[in-house]
TORVO-250036 format. One record per residue (C-alpha): residue number from 1; x, y, z. Coordinates in pm, whole numbers. Each point is the difference from the previous one (the first is absolute). Example, Ala and Ser with C-alpha at 12.3 -4.5 7.8 and 13.67 -1.06 7.14 Angstrom:
BEGIN
n = 1&u = 1230&v = -450&w = 780
n = 2&u = 137&v = 344&w = -66
// end
This chain:
BEGIN
n = 1&u = 24054&v = -5980&w = 7957
n = 2&u = -28&v = 344&w = 136
n = 3&u = 198&v = 321&w = -79
n = 4&u = 158&v = 94&w = 331
n = 5&u = 225&v = 296&w = -96
n = 6&u = 182&v = 179&w = -271
n = 7&u = 362&v = 111&w = 44
n = 8&u = 142&v = 267&w = -239
n = 9&u = 381&v = 61&w = -28
n = 10&u = 154&v = 271&w = -210
n = 11&u = -304&v = 71&w = -225
n = 12&u = -3&v = 361&w = -127
n = 13&u = -14&v = 232&w = 304
n = 14&u = -33&v = -300&w = 244
n = 15&u = 309&v = -132&w = 171
n = 16&u = -196&v = -247&w = 210
n = 17&u = -365&v = -36&w = 77
n = 18&u = -224&v = -276&w = 131
n = 19&u = -375&v = -9&w = -62
n = 20&u = -165&v = -271&w = 234
n = 21&u = -349&v = -112&w = -91
n = 22&u = -134&v = -43&w = 348
n = 23&u = -259&v = 150&w = -37
n = 24&u = -56&v = -93&w = -367
n = 25&u = -116&v = 363&w = -82
n = 26&u = 290&v = 255&w = 40
n = 27&u = -5&v = 373&w = -64
n = 28&u = 316&v = 188&w = -69
n = 29&u = -12&v = 349&w = 142
n = 30&u = 224&v = 294&w = -87
n = 31&u = 29&v = 333&w = -173
n = 32&u = 59&v = 42&w = -369
n = 33&u = 326&v = -118&w = -145
n = 34&u = 117&v = -217&w = 289
n = 35&u = 9&v = -327&w = -204
n = 36&u = -341&v = -160&w = 58
n = 37&u = -36&v = -61&w = -376
n = 38&u = 331&v = -165&w = -6
n = 39&u = -104&v = -253&w = 250
n = 40&u = -308&v = -81&w = -200
n = 41&u = 221&v = -38&w = -316
n = 42&u = 226&v = -244&w = 183
n = 43&u = -290&v = -203&w = 124
n = 44&u = -146&v = -11&w = -359
n = 45&u = 304&v = -211&w = -100
n = 46&u = -182&v = -298&w = 131
n = 47&u = -169&v = -7&w = -341
n = 48&u = 240&v = -170&w = -238
n = 49&u = -128&v = 223&w = -278
n = 50&u = 146&v = 308&w = 185
n = 51&u = 360&v = 26&w = -106
n = 52&u = 286&v = 137&w = 202
n = 53&u = 147&v = 319&w = -140
n = 54&u = 372&v = 87&w = 9
n = 55&u = -88&v = 311&w = 194
n = 56&u = -177&v = -196&w = 265
n = 57&u = 325&v = -70&w = 188
n = 58&u = 51&v = 280&w = 253
n = 59&u = 266&v = 267&w = -77
n = 60&u = 274&v = 6&w = 259
n = 61&u = 32&v = 314&w = 220
n = 62&u = 316&v = 212&w = -30
n = 63&u = 166&v = -169&w = 303
n = 64&u = -98&v = -362&w = -118
n = 65&u = 176&v = -251&w = -204
n = 66&u = -199&v = -90&w = -320
n = 67&u = -318&v = -200&w = 67
n = 68&u = 33&v = -339&w = -166
n = 69&u = -257&v = -210&w = 173
n = 70&u = -374&v = 46&w = 57
n = 71&u = -310&v = -217&w = -4
n = 72&u = -365&v = -16&w = 87
n = 73&u = -81&v = -304&w = 209
n = 74&u = -352&v = -127&w = 32
n = 75&u = -17&v = -234&w = 307
n = 76&u = -283&v = -249&w = 27
n = 77&u = -110&v = -218&w = 291
n = 78&u = -84&v = -353&w = -135
n = 79&u = -324&v = -179&w = 121
n = 80&u = -13&v = -347&w = 140
n = 81&u = -161&v = -111&w = -329
n = 82&u = 286&v = 140&w = -192
n = 83&u = 260&v = -171&w = 207
n = 84&u = -196&v = -324&w = 0
n = 85&u = -4&v = -9&w = -375
n = 86&u = 375&v = 80&w = -16
n = 87&u = 74&v = -287&w = 238
n = 88&u = -173&v = -244&w = -225
n = 89&u = 202&v = 118&w = -296
n = 90&u = 334&v = -23&w = 183
n = 91&u = -75&v = -339&w = 149
n = 92&u = -53&v = -129&w = -351
n = 93&u = 355&v = 104&w = -84
n = 94&u = 167&v = -164&w = 310
n = 95&u = 91&v = -368&w = 69
n = 96&u = 68&v = -99&w = 352
n = 97&u = -126&v = 51&w = 352
n = 98&u = -92&v = 377&w = 7
n = 99&u = -50&v = 14&w = 375
n = 100&u = 357&v = 102&w = 70
n = 101&u = 123&v = 171&w = -310
n = 102&u = 149&v = 311&w = 165
n = 103&u = 135&v = 90&w = 349
n = 104&u = -19&v = 328&w = 207
n = 105&u = 127&v = 99&w = 336
n = 106&u = -332&v = -142&w = 136
n = 107&u = 57&v = -342&w = -159
n = 108&u = -91&v = -196&w = -303
n = 109&u = -317&v = 109&w = -191
n = 110&u = -209&v = -143&w = -271
n = 111&u = -34&v = 125&w = -355
n = 112&u = -355&v = 117&w = 84
n = 113&u = 116&v = 201&w = 299
n = 114&u = 283&v = 148&w = -209
n = 115&u = -242&v = 109&w = -277
n = 116&u = -217&v = 166&w = 272
n = 117&u = 287&v = 241&w = 58
n = 118&u = -36&v = 137&w = -343
n = 119&u = -308&v = 218&w = 85
n = 120&u = 127&v = 315&w = -168
n = 121&u = 47&v = 1&w = -378
n = 122&u = 160&v = 310&w = -152
n = 123&u = -65&v = 121&w = -357
n = 124&u = 297&v = 221&w = -96
n = 125&u = 8&v = 258&w = -272
n = 126&u = 378&v = 95&w = -47
n = 127&u = 30&v = 365&w = -99
n = 128&u = 347&v = 8&w = -178
n = 129&u = -91&v = -290&w = -225
n = 130&u = -378&v = -9&w = 5
n = 131&u = 11&v = -374&w = 66
n = 132&u = -263&v = -175&w = 215
n = 133&u = 72&v = -287&w = 230
n = 134&u = -129&v = -170&w = 316
n = 135&u = 176&v = -69&w = 323
n = 136&u = -41&v = -100&w = 368
n = 137&u = 157&v = 110&w = 324
n = 138&u = 264&v = -268&w = 102
n = 139&u = 133&v = -143&w = 330
n = 140&u = 368&v = -82&w = -36
n = 141&u = -6&v = -201&w = 330
n = 142&u = -190&v = -295&w = -178
n = 143&u = 215&v = -287&w = -139
n = 144&u = -85&v = -306&w = -202
n = 145&u = -10&v = -332&w = 174
n = 146&u = 257&v = -268&w = -86
n = 147&u = -71&v = -225&w = -296
n = 148&u = -211&v = 238&w = -214
n = 149&u = 114&v = 39&w = -357
n = 150&u = -78&v = 242&w = -295
n = 151&u = 9&v = -58&w = -379
n = 152&u = 342&v = 42&w = -141
n = 153&u = 62&v = 297&w = -215
n = 154&u = 52&v = -71&w = -373
n = 155&u = -191&v = -337&w = 4
n = 156&u = -295&v = -4&w = -240
n = 157&u = -337&v = 28&w = 179
n = 158&u = -126&v = -287&w = -213
n = 159&u = 248&v = -242&w = 164
n = 160&u = -179&v = -299&w = 156
n = 161&u = 16&v = -33&w = 382
n = 162&u = -78&v = -322&w = 169
n = 163&u = -125&v = -15&w = 361
n = 164&u = 65&v = -300&w = 239
n = 165&u = -369&v = -91&w = -32
n = 166&u = 50&v = -59&w = -371
n = 167&u = -190&v = 318&w = -128
n = 168&u = 175&v = 193&w = -276
n = 169&u = -19&v = 376&w = -24
n = 170&u = 172&v = 275&w = -195
n = 171&u = 273&v = 205&w = 164
n = 172&u = -196&v = 317&w = -85
n = 173&u = -307&v = -124&w = 191
n = 174&u = 204&v = -112&w = 291
n = 175&u = 267&v = 265&w = 79
n = 176&u = 18&v = -72&w = 375
n = 177&u = 49&v = -355&w = 146
n = 178&u = 146&v = -164&w = 312
n = 179&u = 272&v = -249&w = -77
n = 180&u = -187&v = -283&w = 176
n = 181&u = -297&v = 48&w = -246
n = 182&u = 220&v = -39&w = -317
n = 183&u = 122&v = -303&w = -185
n = 184&u = 380&v = -5&w = 41
n = 185&u = 37&v = 36&w = -384
n = 186&u = -182&v = 343&w = 16
n = 187&u = 223&v = 156&w = 266
n = 188&u = 240&v = 118&w = -268
n = 189&u = -253&v = 253&w = -124
n = 190&u = -21&v = 184&w = 328
n = 191&u = 223&v = 216&w = 216
n = 192&u = -31&v = 102&w = 374
n = 193&u = -303&v = 223&w = 43
n = 194&u = 49&v = 358&w = 122
n = 195&u = -246&v = 215&w = 179
n = 196&u = -19&v = 208&w = -314
n = 197&u = -110&v = -305&w = -203
n = 198&u = -281&v = -76&w = 236
n = 199&u = -115&v = 360&w = 9
n = 200&u = 19&v = 30&w = -384
n = 201&u = -246&v = -289&w = -36
n = 202&u = -227&v = 139&w = 265
n = 203&u = 8&v = 337&w = -182
n = 204&u = -81&v = -168&w = -336
n = 205&u = -306&v = -180&w = 161
n = 206&u = -130&v = 314&w = 169
n = 207&u = 58&v = 211&w = -308
n = 208&u = -215&v = -236&w = -200
n = 209&u = -286&v = 35&w = 246
n = 210&u = 5&v = 374&w = 79
n = 211&u = 150&v = 189&w = -297
n = 212&u = -327&v = -61&w = -209
n = 213&u = -181&v = 159&w = 300
n = 214&u = 199&v = 317&w = -9
n = 215&u = -251&v = 287&w = 62
n = 216&u = -112&v = 218&w = -285
n = 217&u = 100&v = 373&w = 23
n = 218&u = -202&v = 291&w = -103
n = 219&u = 145&v = 354&w = -3
n = 220&u = -335&v = 182&w = -59
n = 221&u = -37&v = 355&w = -109
n = 222&u = -306&v = 204&w = -108
n = 223&u = -26&v = 67&w = -367
n = 224&u = -277&v = 152&w = -215
n = 225&u = -11&v = -336&w = -184
n = 226&u = -132&v = -154&w = 318
n = 227&u = -321&v = 207&w = -27
n = 228&u = -319&v = -172&w = -129
n = 229&u = -41&v = 158&w = -351
n = 230&u = -321&v = 182&w = -91
n = 231&u = -68&v = -246&w = -273
n = 232&u = 135&v = -355&w = -62
n = 233&u = -31&v = -181&w = -335
n = 234&u = -192&v = -323&w = 73
n = 235&u = 163&v = -223&w = -263
n = 236&u = 353&v = 125&w = 86
n = 237&u = -59&v = -72&w = 371
n = 238&u = -139&v = -348&w = -79
n = 239&u = 298&v = -78&w = -226
n = 240&u = 245&v = 118&w = 267
n = 241&u = -144&v = 80&w = 346
n = 242&u = 344&v = 121&w = 117
n = 243&u = -35&v = 289&w = -246
n = 244&u = -207&v = 164&w = 273
n = 245&u = 131&v = -114&w = 327
n = 246&u = -246&v = 209&w = 213
n = 247&u = -302&v = -156&w = -162
n = 248&u = 157&v = -351&w = 11
n = 249&u = 70&v = 42&w = 380
n = 250&u = -369&v = 98&w = 45
n = 251&u = -111&v = -316&w = -179
n = 252&u = 229&v = -207&w = 225
n = 253&u = -140&v = 163&w = 314
n = 254&u = -350&v = -105&w = -123
n = 255&u = 120&v = -355&w = -25
n = 256&u = 37&v = 6&w = -385
n = 257&u = 339&v = -158&w = -51
n = 258&u = -51&v = -4&w = -373
n = 259&u = -151&v = 342&w = -113
n = 260&u = -33&v = -107&w = -362
n = 261&u = -199&v = -305&w = 76
n = 262&u = -215&v = 193&w = 248
n = 263&u = -84&v = 262&w = -265
n = 264&u = -69&v = -252&w = -279
n = 265&u = -237&v = -188&w = 235
n = 266&u = -178&v = 316&w = 114
n = 267&u = -39&v = 135&w = -365
n = 268&u = -192&v = -319&w = -76
n = 269&u = -283&v = 97&w = 248
n = 270&u = -250&v = 289&w = -9
n = 271&u = 145&v = 294&w = 205
n = 272&u = 274&v = -260&w = 104
n = 273&u = 292&v = 227&w = -76
n = 274&u = -155&v = 307&w = 161
n = 275&u = -68&v = -202&w = 317
n = 276&u = 359&v = -139&w = -5
n = 277&u = 147&v = 344&w = -12
n = 278&u = -238&v = 126&w = 265
n = 279&u = 112&v = -278&w = 229
n = 280&u = 371&v = 50&w = -66
n = 281&u = -32&v = 377&w = 69
n = 282&u = -210&v = -55&w = 313
n = 283&u = 238&v = -240&w = 167
n = 284&u = 297&v = 230&w = -86
n = 285&u = -190&v = 295&w = 150
n = 286&u = -64&v = -199&w = 306
n = 287&u = 369&v = -93&w = 36
n = 288&u = 104&v = 366&w = -42
n = 289&u = -256&v = 122&w = 266
n = 290&u = 97&v = -274&w = 236
n = 291&u = 366&v = 83&w = -5
n = 292&u = -44&v = 386&w = -26
n = 293&u = -297&v = 90&w = 208
n = 294&u = 56&v = 371&w = -36
n = 295&u = -67&v = -24&w = -377
n = 296&u = -375&v = 9&w = 76
n = 297&u = -268&v = -90&w = -250
n = 298&u = 215&v = -28&w = -302
n = 299&u = -64&v = -276&w = -252
n = 300&u = 203&v = -133&w = -298
n = 301&u = -233&v = -31&w = -298
n = 302&u = 50&v = -243&w = -300
n = 303&u = -254&v = 5&w = -286
n = 304&u = -17&v = -152&w = -357
n = 305&u = 5&v = 262&w = -274
n = 306&u = 12&v = -156&w = -354
n = 307&u = 346&v = -164&w = -52
n = 308&u = 144&v = 140&w = 323
n = 309&u = -39&v = 13&w = 374
n = 310&u = -48&v = 340&w = 161
n = 311&u = 157&v = 50&w = 339
n = 312&u = -66&v = 285&w = 247
n = 313&u = -2&v = 103&w = 361
n = 314&u = -338&v = 97&w = 136
n = 315&u = -81&v = 214&w = 302
n = 316&u = -342&v = 111&w = 134
n = 317&u = -77&v = 214&w = -295
n = 318&u = 231&v = -68&w = -308
n = 319&u = 234&v = -233&w = -185
n = 320&u = 362&v = 93&w = -81
n = 321&u = 295&v = -166&w = -162
n = 322&u = 275&v = -120&w = 225
n = 323&u = 230&v = 262&w = -155
n = 324&u = -213&v = 288&w = 140
n = 325&u = 42&v = -123&w = 355
n = 326&u = 263&v = 137&w = 246
n = 327&u = 359&v = -142&w = -9
n = 328&u = -46&v = -153&w = 348
n = 329&u = -327&v = -174&w = -107
n = 330&u = 163&v = -140&w = -316
n = 331&u = 301&v = -134&w = 189
n = 332&u = -196&v = -160&w = 276
n = 333&u = -272&v = -158&w = -212
n = 334&u = 258&v = -126&w = -249
n = 335&u = 184&v = -168&w = 288
n = 336&u = -322&v = -154&w = 133
n = 337&u = -85&v = -137&w = -333
n = 338&u = 337&v = -118&w = -123
n = 339&u = 159&v = -108&w = 329
n = 340&u = -251&v = -39&w = 282
n = 341&u = -255&v = -174&w = -217
n = 342&u = 265&v = -255&w = -118
n = 343&u = 69&v = -80&w = 367
n = 344&u = -377&v = -43&w = 62
n = 345&u = -4&v = -262&w = -271
n = 346&u = 324&v = -165&w = 113
n = 347&u = 165&v = 103&w = -312
n = 348&u = 259&v = 206&w = 205
n = 349&u = 149&v = -208&w = 270
n = 350&u = 350&v = -83&w = 132
n = 351&u = 114&v = 317&w = -190
n = 352&u = 246&v = 263&w = 108
n = 353&u = -184&v = 309&w = -72
n = 354&u = 190&v = 324&w = -16
n = 355&u = -129&v = 357&w = -59
n = 356&u = 153&v = 350&w = 31
n = 357&u = -212&v = 252&w = 163
n = 358&u = -345&v = -154&w = -58
n = 359&u = -172&v = 277&w = 196
n = 360&u = 63&v = 281&w = -251
n = 361&u = -313&v = 202&w = -64
n = 362&u = -211&v = -168&w = 257
n = 363&u = -199&v = 166&w = 271
n = 364&u = 124&v = -98&w = 358
n = 365&u = -301&v = -219&w = 61
n = 366&u = 72&v = -170&w = -336
n = 367&u = 361&v = -56&w = 101
n = 368&u = -112&v = -179&w = 325
n = 369&u = -230&v = -221&w = -217
n = 370&u = 296&v = -72&w = -226
n = 371&u = 225&v = -100&w = 300
n = 372&u = -279&v = -228&w = 124
n = 373&u = -15&v = -164&w = -335
n = 374&u = 383&v = -56&w = -18
n = 375&u = -24&v = -168&w = 350
n = 376&u = -288&v = -220&w = -136
n = 377&u = 204&v = -93&w = -309
n = 378&u = 294&v = -100&w = 222
n = 379&u = -194&v = -299&w = 143
n = 380&u = 99&v = -186&w = -325
n = 381&u = 273&v = 224&w = -149
n = 382&u = 303&v = 209&w = 113
n = 383&u = -60&v = 368&w = -36
n = 384&u = 279&v = 277&w = 3
n = 385&u = -110&v = 360&w = -77
n = 386&u = 155&v = 340&w = 51
n = 387&u = -149&v = 325&w = 116
n = 388&u = 76&v = 347&w = 134
n = 389&u = -357&v = 55&w = 125
n = 390&u = -91&v = -7&w = 374
n = 391&u = -333&v = -170&w = -95
n = 392&u = 182&v = -318&w = -103
n = 393&u = 137&v = -33&w = 351
n = 394&u = -165&v = -305&w = 167
n = 395&u = -32&v = 107&w = 361
n = 396&u = -137&v = -341&w = 93
n = 397&u = 324&v = -163&w = -100
n = 398&u = 292&v = 228&w = 27
n = 399&u = 242&v = -287&w = -80
n = 400&u = -155&v = -19&w = -352
n = 401&u = 214&v = 287&w = -104
n = 402&u = 359&v = 29&w = -111
n = 403&u = 156&v = 349&w = 22
n = 404&u = 224&v = 92&w = -300
n = 405&u = 259&v = 273&w = 34
n = 406&u = 292&v = 126&w = -196
n = 407&u = 350&v = 111&w = 110
n = 408&u = 301&v = 65&w = -207
n = 409&u = -193&v = -131&w = -307
n = 410&u = -56&v = -340&w = 173
n = 411&u = -360&v = -118&w = 78
n = 412&u = -65&v = -164&w = 336
n = 413&u = -296&v = -200&w = 113
n = 414&u = -87&v = -29&w = 375
n = 415&u = -279&v = -208&w = 159
n = 416&u = -218&v = 160&w = 264
n = 417&u = 26&v = -283&w = 253
n = 418&u = -182&v = 161&w = 292
n = 419&u = -356&v = 135&w = -9
n = 420&u = -13&v = 315&w = 207
n = 421&u = -119&v = 355&w = -61
n = 422&u = 353&v = 98&w = -47
n = 423&u = 52&v = -252&w = -261
n = 424&u = -321&v = 123&w = -189
n = 425&u = 161&v = 344&w = 26
n = 426&u = 314&v = -143&w = -167
n = 427&u = -215&v = -111&w = -291
n = 428&u = -176&v = 327&w = -30
n = 429&u = 320&v = 193&w = 26
n = 430&u = 126&v = -220&w = -293
n = 431&u = -283&v = 160&w = -198
n = 432&u = 25&v = 350&w = 133
n = 433&u = -282&v = -10&w = 261
n = 434&u = -60&v = -40&w = 367
n = 435&u = -242&v = -240&w = 147
n = 436&u = -51&v = 194&w = 323
n = 437&u = -243&v = 231&w = -175
n = 438&u = -234&v = -299&w = -50
n = 439&u = -23&v = -155&w = 363
n = 440&u = -349&v = 34&w = 148
n = 441&u = -76&v = 115&w = 354
n = 442&u = -71&v = -352&w = 131
n = 443&u = 178&v = -311&w = -129
n = 444&u = -35&v = -375&w = 59
n = 445&u = 350&v = -131&w = 31
n = 446&u = 18&v = -371&w = -90
n = 447&u = 289&v = -228&w = 102
n = 448&u = 72&v = -84&w = -364
n = 449&u = -110&v = 54&w = -356
n = 450&u = -194&v = -334&w = -7
n = 451&u = -207&v = 116&w = 297
n = 452&u = -69&v = 328&w = -180
n = 453&u = -86&v = -187&w = -327
n = 454&u = -242&v = -226&w = 191
n = 455&u = -182&v = 292&w = 151
n = 456&u = -12&v = 200&w = -327
n = 457&u = -149&v = -296&w = -193
n = 458&u = -248&v = -75&w = 277
n = 459&u = -140&v = 355&w = 14
n = 460&u = -189&v = -81&w = -325
n = 461&u = -197&v = -264&w = 188
n = 462&u = -362&v = 85&w = 78
n = 463&u = -100&v = 79&w = 350
n = 464&u = -30&v = 293&w = 241
n = 465&u = 367&v = -4&w = 96
n = 466&u = 120&v = 8&w = -351
n = 467&u = -228&v = 290&w = -92
n = 468&u = 112&v = 200&w = 298
n = 469&u = 371&v = -63&w = -73
n = 470&u = -40&v = 96&w = -358
n = 471&u = -157&v = 329&w = 93
n = 472&u = 263&v = 78&w = 256
n = 473&u = 283&v = -80&w = -255
n = 474&u = -163&v = 245&w = -236
n = 475&u = 22&v = 267&w = 265
n = 476&u = 266&v = 8&w = 268
n = 477&u = 144&v = -360&w = 42
n = 478&u = 292&v = -147&w = -187
n = 479&u = 215&v = -306&w = 41
n = 480&u = 365&v = -103&w = -20
n = 481&u = 216&v = -295&w = 116
n = 482&u = 317&v = -82&w = 167
n = 483&u = 261&v = -264&w = -90
n = 484&u = -81&v = -213&w = 309
n = 485&u = -100&v = 62&w = 358
n = 486&u = 352&v = 126&w = 94
n = 487&u = -57&v = 308&w = -218
n = 488&u = -330&v = 109&w = 154
n = 489&u = 137&v = 242&w = 255
n = 490&u = 224&v = 164&w = -249
n = 491&u = -290&v = 41&w = -249
n = 492&u = -225&v = 152&w = 275
n = 493&u = 280&v = 242&w = 68
n = 494&u = 4&v = 112&w = -354
n = 495&u = -379&v = 52&w = 11
n = 496&u = 18&v = 190&w = 325
n = 497&u = 274&v = 222&w = -150
n = 498&u = -249&v = 89&w = -281
n = 499&u = -277&v = 59&w = 252
n = 500&u = -197&v = -307&w = -114
n = 501&u = -185&v = -251&w = 211
n = 502&u = 34&v = -374&w = -42
n = 503&u = -181&v = -321&w = 84
n = 504&u = 240&v = -304&w = -4
n = 505&u = -125&v = -344&w = -114
n = 506&u = 229&v = -305&w = 47
n = 507&u = 8&v = -363&w = 34
n = 508&u = -61&v = -153&w = 343
n = 509&u = 311&v = -210&w = 36
n = 510&u = 246&v = 26&w = 295
n = 511&u = 224&v = 258&w = -165
n = 512&u = -298&v = 233&w = -70
n = 513&u = -115&v = -33&w = 357
n = 514&u = 344&v = 87&w = 126
n = 515&u = 32&v = 307&w = -226
n = 516&u = -351&v = 109&w = 86
n = 517&u = 80&v = -9&w = 374
n = 518&u = 313&v = 215&w = -59
n = 519&u = -205&v = 251&w = -218
n = 520&u = 26&v = 342&w = 162
n = 521&u = -166&v = 247&w = -247
n = 522&u = -268&v = 244&w = 116
n = 523&u = -321&v = -227&w = 26
n = 524&u = -211&v = 299&w = -96
n = 525&u = 165&v = 19&w = -340
n = 526&u = 134&v = -355&w = -64
n = 527&u = -165&v = -326&w = 82
n = 528&u = 113&v = -376&w = -53
n = 529&u = -236&v = -290&w = -51
n = 530&u = 94&v = -367&w = -79
n = 531&u = -222&v = -221&w = -204
n = 532&u = -127&v = -194&w = 297
n = 533&u = -104&v = 325&w = 166
n = 534&u = -188&v = 119&w = -308
n = 535&u = -196&v = -323&w = -40
n = 536&u = -46&v = -57&w = 372
n = 537&u = 136&v = -357&w = 0
n = 538&u = 320&v = -116&w = 162
n = 539&u = 262&v = -156&w = -235
n = 540&u = 298&v = 50&w = -219
n = 541&u = -116&v = 156&w = -327
n = 542&u = 184&v = 127&w = -311
n = 543&u = -134&v = 124&w = -336
n = 544&u = 23&v = -358&w = -139
n = 545&u = -249&v = -127&w = 262
n = 546&u = -273&v = 205&w = -172
n = 547&u = 44&v = -157&w = -344
n = 548&u = -218&v = -293&w = -107
n = 549&u = 184&v = -339&w = 19
n = 550&u = -57&v = -81&w = -365
n = 551&u = 202&v = 317&w = -109
n = 552&u = 269&v = -70&w = 259
n = 553&u = 50&v = -365&w = -130
n = 554&u = -5&v = 94&w = -372
n = 555&u = 270&v = 267&w = 57
n = 556&u = 208&v = -241&w = 213
n = 557&u = -11&v = -272&w = -259
n = 558&u = 94&v = 247&w = -282
n = 559&u = 295&v = 145&w = 184
n = 560&u = 149&v = -330&w = 88
n = 561&u = -38&v = -157&w = -347
n = 562&u = 127&v = 307&w = -191
n = 563&u = 308&v = 7&w = 217
n = 564&u = 93&v = -365&w = -53
n = 565&u = -157&v = -172&w = 300
n = 566&u = -253&v = -281&w = -14
n = 567&u = -276&v = 8&w = 254
n = 568&u = 36&v = -260&w = 270
n = 569&u = -278&v = -163&w = 207
n = 570&u = -177&v = 95&w = 214
n = 571&u = -109&v = 310&w = -184
n = 572&u = -77&v = 286&w = 235
n = 573&u = -364&v = 100&w = -19
n = 574&u = 48&v = 339&w = 162
n = 575&u = -314&v = -32&w = 196
n = 576&u = -38&v = 266&w = 284
n = 577&u = 183&v = -110&w = 309
n = 578&u = 138&v = 154&w = 313
n = 579&u = 354&v = -33&w = -135
n = 580&u = -86&v = 187&w = -325
n = 581&u = 45&v = -84&w = -364
n = 582&u = 346&v = 159&w = -21
n = 583&u = 133&v = -247&w = 261
n = 584&u = -170&v = -282&w = -198
n = 585&u = 199&v = 97&w = -302
n = 586&u = 325&v = 48&w = 199
n = 587&u = -35&v = -350&w = 147
n = 588&u = -71&v = -153&w = -324
n = 589&u = 314&v = 148&w = -164
n = 590&u = 208&v = -97&w = 300
n = 591&u = -126&v = -354&w = -26
n = 592&u = 123&v = 2&w = -368
n = 593&u = 359&v = 47&w = 140
n = 594&u = 58&v = 332&w = -172
n = 595&u = 262&v = 248&w = 118
n = 596&u = -132&v = 293&w = 210
n = 597&u = 86&v = 249&w = -267
n = 598&u = -184&v = -198&w = -267
n = 599&u = -297&v = -29&w = 232
n = 600&u = -4&v = 373&w = 55
n = 601&u = 13&v = 62&w = -383
n = 602&u = -284&v = -227&w = -71
n = 603&u = -217&v = 137&w = 277
n = 604&u = 41&v = 346&w = -131
n = 605&u = -70&v = -115&w = -355
n = 606&u = -314&v = -167&w = 126
n = 607&u = -120&v = 300&w = 180
n = 608&u = 64&v = 223&w = -309
n = 609&u = -185&v = -245&w = -220
n = 610&u = -298&v = 29&w = 223
n = 611&u = -6&v = 377&w = 36
n = 612&u = 134&v = 122&w = -334
n = 613&u = -325&v = -112&w = -178
n = 614&u = -239&v = 8&w = 302
n = 615&u = -365&v = 32&w = -73
n = 616&u = -294&v = 54&w = 233
n = 617&u = -111&v = -366&w = -57
n = 618&u = 333&v = -115&w = 147
n = 619&u = -80&v = 169&w = 335
n = 620&u = -158&v = -205&w = 268
n = 621&u = -325&v = 127&w = 162
n = 622&u = 192&v = 14&w = 335
n = 623&u = 175&v = 315&w = -122
n = 624&u = -335&v = 195&w = 6
n = 625&u = 55&v = 0&w = 377
n = 626&u = 335&v = 166&w = -41
n = 627&u = -163&v = 271&w = -219
n = 628&u = -277&v = 53&w = 261
n = 629&u = 259&v = 30&w = 265
n = 630&u = 191&v = 249&w = -196
n = 631&u = -319&v = 210&w = -71
n = 632&u = -106&v = -9&w = 364
n = 633&u = 346&v = 125&w = 117
n = 634&u = 4&v = 274&w = -264
n = 635&u = -338&v = 131&w = 120
n = 636&u = 146&v = 41&w = 354
n = 637&u = 331&v = 144&w = -117
// end
């Protein structure tokens, strides 16, 4: 199961808001006191330990009737595995030929096909009562086929039911049956089945499968207690490792799942305890430096000292206690030890992680590292954080952000659906800034954010082209992206109005060729190149064609299975072809008989899965030719 979106209705200052988790890392942007924290508080109700307060139900405005209803709905997409297990459970509770149990406008459908329609499972927290329940979207056009029966109300579940084949069952274990499957003596214990009866049993089966898999929820905030103390009592820590969570997390990161056992074993060897602490500290230091490159040559030090462990932070010259470091340092390192390290050891996965203003006290470069770590964590978790800092704006994925505003004491949430410079300006304006001050003299304008992400990741690759591009980006070249090829001319117009030059990079499909032919900007200031022109090879190329087949296939499999679809043979290998890998995926989904809107949604999720967590190892060697082409054109520009 996968958390798809959260709907909030009448919670505190929120009349209605929706937080989609595509992408899985979302950033709430807005000035102070607009309601960002209220959105986090509503989402935190996923945790059953978080109780609904009477003050959580929104107060009515003067012109409104009293507000009596409100809820927070967590909407999940069920996987093929979830639905498969539910089918087995429901089949065990049904007697009769299940191939024609219900009817729709399209005809009679089987129980299996009917269960497949229950792809979205809703976990509801009711605000007036505080009750929690589950539900599904329903289709009232479906009816139950003739002859299907349901257990009669008021009859004991222990009542024996006989089938025509002579098998005896209890009424409780066989709530649904077709009249032809029952012994005539047992018909009296049943009544005509309604659609609600069938749905109720499907709901029970699915609840049994997926409710135990409800994601954990963490509303995390920095606290001084999260700091690694200057001294830790050894025996107290061995007795209860959770008495010092930072140190326990460090042991887990070092692969020591049982800190007490690790310490006892080490103490039995000469210098064993000292070596253990040195290894734990070294691995933690490496993790911190990997995630926060700007921190420099800082090490975390652990050393035995009598009956305690001394902890410190060491720079090039001296050692200091954590308490003496800056507030931003303490916040980020605490996060890396207590949260990021847990994810690295798979101790934090399939969790809804919430944090209010995590960037407080951090230098801008540190904020960018923090955002990168949130994106990394979202590969196996759901992340929702708030900010009013421009440095938490992800310019590579404008659609990552939700803008929160407040009018007449009511908070509103809006998605930024299109990725243009003007939309970036909307985000910056929400924080009181303007993006136009940051645009460089020359800009590479990519067709979409995925093309830009592919280029950014690939610039880290070795080679003359990568080195040249990195140097130019430090000086006078920037990059941005449109929301499709149809937006290119408009984007170039914005750049021209700001007296900036642009070099457009797009796919080489038919639409791009037509738009390029109609492009009428000044060629001395604005150029347009397709992928095939950059690599010097005719063909239809999109960003996906420059990803290694193994990564394409793994992402495709994951998206299909997590959205409730089983992979059908033949499985597309996504090998390079003249038709392109996107067409291969489209054809595969079409052959599955899926509706066009479903195909489009799955394709978009597949592409996001590929590029959200894109690494340089995922990029095919053929993309080096694109980089070389861009470098050559820039030299001539």
